[in-house]
C-alpha positions as CSV (number, residue, x, y, z in Angstrom):
1,X,-0.1,0.1,0.1
2,X,2.9,2.5,0.8
3,X,3.6,2.7,-2.9
4,X,0.1,3.5,-4.3
5,X,-0.6,7.0,-5.0
6,X,-2.8,9.5,-2.8
7,X,-6.0,10.1,-4.2
8,X,-8.9,12.2,-2.6
9,X,-8.4,14.0,0.6
10,X,-5.8,12.6,2.8
11,X,-7.0,10.6,5.9
12,X,-5.4,9.7,9.3
13,X,-4.6,6.2,8.0
14,X,-2.7,7.9,4.8
15,X,0.3,8.6,7.0
16,X,2.9,6.7,8.9
17,X,5.8,7.9,11.5
18,X,9.0,6.2,11.1
19,X,12.3,6.3,13.2
20,X,15.7,6.0,11.4
21,X,19.4,6.8,12.1
22,X,20.6,10.4,11.5
23,X,22.1,10.5,8.1
24,X,25.8,11.3,7.6
25,X,26.7,14.1,5.4
26,X,29.3,13.2,2.4
27,X,31.5,15.8,0.6
28,X,29.4,18.4,-0.6
29,X,26.5,17.8,1.8
30,X,25.4,19.2,5.1
31,X,23.4,17.8,7.9
32,X,20.5,19.8,9.0
33,X,18.1,19.5,11.7
34,X,14.5,20.8,10.9
35,X,13.1,23.5,12.8
36,X,9.9,24.7,10.8
37,X,8.2,22.6,8.3
38,X,5.6,24.6,6.1
39,X,2.5,23.0,5.2
40,X,1.3,23.8,1.9
41,X,-1.7,22.8,-0.4
42,X,0.8,21.9,-3.3
43,X,2.3,19.0,-1.2
44,X,-0.8,17.0,-1.8
45,X,-0.1,17.6,-5.6
46,X,3.4,16.6,-5.0
47,X,2.3,13.3,-3.6
48,X,-0.4,12.4,-6.3
49,X,2.3,13.2,-8.8
50,X,4.9,11.1,-6.8
51,X,7.5,14.1,-7.4
52,X,10.8,13.2,-5.8
53,X,12.6,10.0,-4.6
54,X,10.7,6.7,-3.8
55,X,10.4,6.1,-0.1
56,X,11.2,9.6,0.7
57,X,9.2,11.6,3.4
58,X,6.5,14.0,2.0
59,X,8.6,17.2,0.3
60,X,8.1,20.5,2.1
61,X,10.2,23.6,2.5
62,X,11.7,24.1,5.7
63,X,13.8,26.3,7.9
64,X,16.5,24.2,9.3
65,X,20.0,24.6,11.2
66,X,23.1,23.1,10.0
67,X,24.6,20.5,12.3
68,X,27.6,19.1,10.3
69,X,28.7,20.7,7.0
70,X,31.2,19.4,4.3
71,X,29.5,21.8,1.8
72,X,31.3,25.1,0.7
73,X,29.4,28.1,2.0
74,X,27.9,26.6,4.9
75,X,29.0,26.0,8.3
76,X,27.5,24.4,11.3
77,X,25.2,26.7,13.5
78,X,24.1,28.6,9.9
79,X,20.1,28.7,9.7
80,X,18.9,27.7,6.1
81,X,15.9,27.6,4.1
82,X,16.0,24.2,2.5
83,X,13.7,21.1,1.6
84,X,14.3,18.8,4.5
85,X,10.3,17.5,4.1
86,X,8.4,15.9,6.8
87,X,11.7,14.8,8.8
88,X,13.6,16.1,11.8
89,X,17.0,15.4,10.2
90,X,18.1,15.4,6.5
91,X,20.8,16.3,4.1
92,X,21.0,19.0,1.8
93,X,23.6,19.7,-1.2
94,X,25.0,17.6,-3.8
95,X,23.0,14.7,-4.9
96,X,20.1,15.4,-2.8
97,X,16.9,15.7,-4.8
98,X,15.0,19.1,-4.4
99,X,12.6,21.2,-6.8
100,X,15.2,23.0,-9.2
101,X,13.8,26.5,-8.0
102,X,14.1,25.9,-4.0
103,X,17.7,26.8,-3.8
104,X,19.2,26.2,-0.3
105,X,20.1,29.7,1.3
106,X,21.4,31.0,4.3
107,X,19.2,33.2,6.6
108,X,19.8,36.2,8.5
109,X,18.0,36.1,11.5
110,X,18.1,40.0,11.7
111,X,16.0,40.7,8.5
112,X,12.8,38.7,10.3
113,X,11.8,35.8,12.4
114,X,13.5,32.7,10.6
115,X,10.2,31.0,10.6
116,X,9.0,33.9,8.1
117,X,11.7,32.4,5.5
118,X,9.0,29.9,4.8
119,X,6.1,32.6,4.6
120,X,6.0,36.1,4.2
121,X,9.9,36.5,3.4
122,X,9.7,33.2,1.6
123,X,8.1,31.5,-1.2
124,X,4.6,32.6,0.1
125,X,5.9,36.1,-0.2
126,X,7.2,35.7,-3.7
127,X,4.1,34.2,-4.8
128,X,2.0,36.7,-3.3
129,X,4.3,39.6,-4.9
130,X,4.6,37.9,-8.4
131,X,0.9,37.3,-8.6
132,X,-0.2,40.7,-7.3
133,X,2.5,43.1,-8.1
134,X,4.0,41.7,-11.1
135,X,1.1,40.1,-12.9
136,X,-2.1,42.0,-11.7
137,X,-0.5,45.2,-11.2
138,X,-3.2,46.7,-8.9
139,X,-3.9,50.8,-9.6
140,X,-5.0,53.2,-7.2
141,X,-8.5,53.0,-6.5
142,X,-9.1,49.8,-8.4
143,X,-11.1,47.1,-6.3
144,X,-9.1,44.3,-5.6
145,X,-10.5,41.1,-4.3
146,X,-8.7,38.2,-2.4
147,X,-9.9,34.9,-1.8
148,X,-8.9,32.9,1.2
149,X,-7.7,36.4,2.6
150,X,-6.3,35.2,6.0
151,X,-4.2,32.4,4.5
152,X,-0.5,32.4,4.1
153,X,-0.4,33.9,0.5
154,X,-3.8,35.8,0.7
155,X,-3.1,38.0,3.7
156,X,0.2,39.3,1.9
157,X,-1.5,39.8,-1.7
158,X,-4.3,41.9,-0.2
159,X,-1.8,44.0,1.9
160,X,0.6,44.4,-1.1
161,X,-2.2,45.6,-3.1
162,X,-3.3,48.2,-0.5
163,X,0.1,49.3,-0.5
164,X,-0.5,50.4,-4.1
165,X,-3.5,52.3,-3.2
166,X,-6.2,50.0,-4.3
167,X,-9.4,49.1,-2.4
168,X,-9.1,45.6,-1.3
169,X,-12.0,43.3,-0.2
170,X,-11.3,39.8,1.3
171,X,-13.0,36.6,1.3
172,X,-12.5,34.5,4.3
173,X,-14.5,31.8,6.6
174,X,-15.5,32.4,10.0
175,X,-16.3,35.8,11.8
176,X,-13.0,35.9,13.5
177,X,-11.0,35.7,10.2
178,X,-12.9,38.0,8.4
179,X,-12.4,40.4,11.6
180,X,-8.6,39.7,11.3
181,X,-8.7,40.7,7.4
182,X,-10.3,44.1,8.4
183,X,-8.9,45.0,11.8
184,X,-5.5,43.7,11.5
185,X,-4.5,43.6,7.7
186,X,-6.4,46.7,6.9
187,X,-8.4,45.3,4.1
188,X,-11.4,47.7,3.3
189,X,-14.0,44.8,3.8
190,X,-14.0,41.2,4.2
191,X,-17.0,38.8,3.4
192,X,-17.5,35.1,4.6
193,X,-17.6,32.5,2.0
194,X,-19.8,30.4,4.8
195,X,-22.9,33.1,4.2
196,X,-25.7,31.8,2.4
197,X,-25.8,35.2,0.8
198,X,-22.2,35.2,-0.5
199,X,-22.8,36.2,-3.9
200,X,-25.1,39.3,-2.8
201,X,-22.7,40.0,0.3
202,X,-19.9,40.4,-2.3
203,X,-21.6,42.7,-4.7
204,X,-22.7,45.0,-2.0
205,X,-19.1,45.8,-1.2
206,X,-17.5,45.8,-4.8
207,X,-19.4,48.5,-6.0
208,X,-19.0,49.7,-9.1
209,X,-17.1,45.8,-9.8
210,X,-13.9,44.1,-9.5
211,X,-10.8,45.2,-11.4
212,X,-8.4,42.3,-10.0
213,X,-9.1,38.8,-8.4
214,X,-6.5,36.9,-6.7
215,X,-8.0,33.5,-6.8
216,X,-7.0,30.8,-4.2
217,X,-10.1,29.0,-3.9
218,X,-12.5,28.1,-6.9
219,X,-15.9,26.7,-6.4
220,X,-18.7,28.9,-5.2
221,X,-16.4,31.7,-4.5
222,X,-15.2,32.0,-8.2
223,X,-19.0,31.7,-8.8
224,X,-19.4,34.7,-6.9
225,X,-16.8,37.0,-8.3
226,X,-17.5,36.2,-11.9
227,X,-20.3,38.3,-13.0
228,X,-18.5,41.3,-11.2
229,X,-15.6,41.5,-13.2
230,X,-15.4,45.2,-14.9
231,X,-14.0,45.7,-18.4
232,X,-10.2,44.7,-18.7
233,X,-10.0,43.2,-15.4
234,X,-7.2,40.7,-14.3
235,X,-7.6,37.5,-12.6
236,X,-4.5,35.6,-11.1
237,X,-5.1,32.0,-10.2
238,X,-2.8,31.0,-7.5
239,X,-4.9,28.1,-6.5
240,X,-8.0,26.1,-6.4
241,X,-8.0,24.4,-2.9
242,X,-11.8,23.9,-3.0
243,X,-11.0,21.1,-5.6
244,X,-7.7,19.9,-4.6
245,X,-9.7,16.6,-3.0
246,X,-10.9,15.8,-6.3
247,X,-9.4,12.4,-8.1
248,X,-7.8,14.6,-10.3
249,X,-6.5,17.2,-8.0
250,X,-8.7,19.9,-9.6
251,X,-7.2,20.0,-13.1
252,X,-10.6,19.0,-14.7
253,X,-12.3,21.4,-12.3
254,X,-9.7,24.3,-13.3
255,X,-10.8,23.6,-17.0
256,X,-14.5,23.5,-16.2
257,X,-14.1,27.1,-14.3
258,X,-12.5,28.3,-17.3
259,X,-15.3,27.1,-19.5
260,X,-18.0,28.8,-17.1
261,X,-16.0,32.1,-17.3
262,X,-15.5,32.2,-21.0
263,X,-18.3,34.3,-22.0
264,X,-17.6,37.0,-19.5
265,X,-13.9,36.9,-20.0
266,X,-14.1,37.4,-23.7
267,X,-16.9,40.2,-23.5
268,X,-15.3,42.1,-20.9
269,X,-11.4,41.5,-22.0
270,X,-10.7,39.9,-18.6
271,X,-6.9,38.6,-18.7
272,X,-6.8,35.4,-16.6
273,X,-3.1,34.3,-15.7
274,X,-1.9,31.2,-14.2
275,X,0.3,31.7,-11.5
276,X,3.7,29.4,-11.1
277,X,6.0,30.7,-8.6
278,X,8.9,28.8,-10.1
279,X,8.8,31.1,-12.9
280,X,9.6,33.8,-10.9
281,X,12.4,32.4,-8.5
282,X,14.8,35.1,-10.1
283,X,12.7,37.7,-8.6
284,X,13.5,36.7,-4.9
285,X,15.9,39.2,-3.8
286,X,13.9,41.9,-5.5
287,X,10.6,40.8,-3.4
288,X,12.8,40.5,-0.4
289,X,13.9,44.0,-0.8
290,X,10.6,45.4,-1.2
291,X,8.5,43.2,1.4
292,X,11.1,43.0,4.1
293,X,11.3,46.7,5.1
294,X,7.5,46.8,5.1
295,X,7.2,43.7,7.4
296,X,10.0,45.1,9.8
297,X,8.0,48.6,9.6
298,X,4.7,47.0,10.7
299,X,3.3,47.9,7.5
300,X,2.8,44.5,6.0
301,X,1.5,42.0,8.8
302,X,1.6,38.5,8.9
303,X,-0.1,35.8,11.0
304,X,1.3,32.3,11.6
305,X,-0.7,29.1,12.8
306,X,2.2,27.3,14.4
307,X,1.9,23.6,15.8
308,X,4.4,21.6,17.7
309,X,5.8,18.2,17.0
310,X,6.2,16.2,14.0
311,X,3.5,13.8,15.2
312,X,1.0,16.5,14.6
313,X,1.9,17.1,10.9
314,X,-1.2,14.8,9.7
315,X,-3.7,16.7,11.8
316,X,-2.3,20.1,11.1
317,X,-2.1,19.3,7.1
318,X,-5.9,18.2,7.1
319,X,-7.0,21.3,8.9
320,X,-5.1,23.6,6.8
321,X,-6.6,21.8,3.4
322,X,-10.1,22.1,4.8
323,X,-9.6,25.9,5.7
324,X,-9.8,25.4,9.4
325,X,-6.2,26.9,10.0
326,X,-5.8,30.5,11.0
327,X,-3.0,32.2,9.0
328,X,0.3,30.4,7.6
329,X,0.6,27.0,8.9
330,X,3.7,25.8,10.3
331,X,4.6,22.8,12.2
332,X,7.6,23.2,14.6
333,X,9.8,20.2,14.8
334,X,12.8,21.0,17.0
335,X,13.6,24.3,19.2
336,X,14.1,27.6,17.5
337,X,17.5,28.8,19.0
338,X,16.7,32.4,18.0
339,X,13.9,32.4,20.6
340,X,16.0,30.8,23.2
341,X,13.9,27.2,23.2
342,X,15.1,23.7,24.6
343,X,16.9,20.9,22.7
344,X,16.0,18.7,20.1
345,X,14.3,15.2,20.4
346,X,14.3,12.0,18.5
347,X,15.5,11.8,14.8
348,X,11.8,11.0,12.9
349,X,10.3,11.6,9.8
350,X,6.7,11.4,8.5
351,X,6.3,10.4,5.0
352,X,3.1,10.8,3.3
353,X,1.8,7.4,1.9
354,X,-0.6,4.9,2.8
355,X,0.1,2.4,5.3
356,X,-0.4,-1.5,4.8
């Protein structure tokens, strides 16, 4: 059963926790201890497609600390962004598989909390920056709508639009999330996708229509947005989390959504753009130079939902996929020395595969 692909939404029996020996670095490699594991919807797609080596723990972006290095440019004690996955200890460097654009890099703890390297100051920040600033390019006084507005990417994307002078409307879930989006993040309004009158609620706060839509969800949220597009509007598709549990991971549903929207897209000249953050890896330093000072000055706020312990990953991952998390979902696997925490535990990994 362990080699079979994951289909549908993951369940508790989809996961197995294993213990093993701590790996030894070869020349050109470094041994790192994971501190934070980033949980993101794309990891479900990676498992469906069997992306990565057979038998490896589920891929994930991580913040780690180097324990032993035989790798030029990295020394013991360095904090790094890398891709250890769902495991406490792992190697990085020569011969270690990773997605090509997720290049290990040293972290400067003075720039921001090291956990932010897999959030607002990492790939999520780049995703929001690319999708909002570089692709949609909202203008002053335009109306921008962001779905999953309290999530890891949505909260950044909306604030970036505010920085450019747009009027920003969020779509979130329960009341506490909507309140956070307006009161803490500074969005102009937020409606709940749980409301039975979602379409009317959204239309009421989007007069005279939507100029930019940052899509994270799909489903009924997309249906509510569709009739409100203005002439020459822009739509950035970051994700369709409502459909990740479909057997095909939402591929057919994406095509169906585009077919559903085609009449409006054509008559109103709506530009629909698919966002793949790997295409913007070269803009990471540009993003960091723009976003880090805003975060440090408190002009861009960022909420993290941090759980404790490798064994909590299955529950946390399922919550994140359902939208039950609140902010960017992380699991802290070992102590964060920048916060003065206590020492590490056993070496364990949580591979994402079915159990026999």
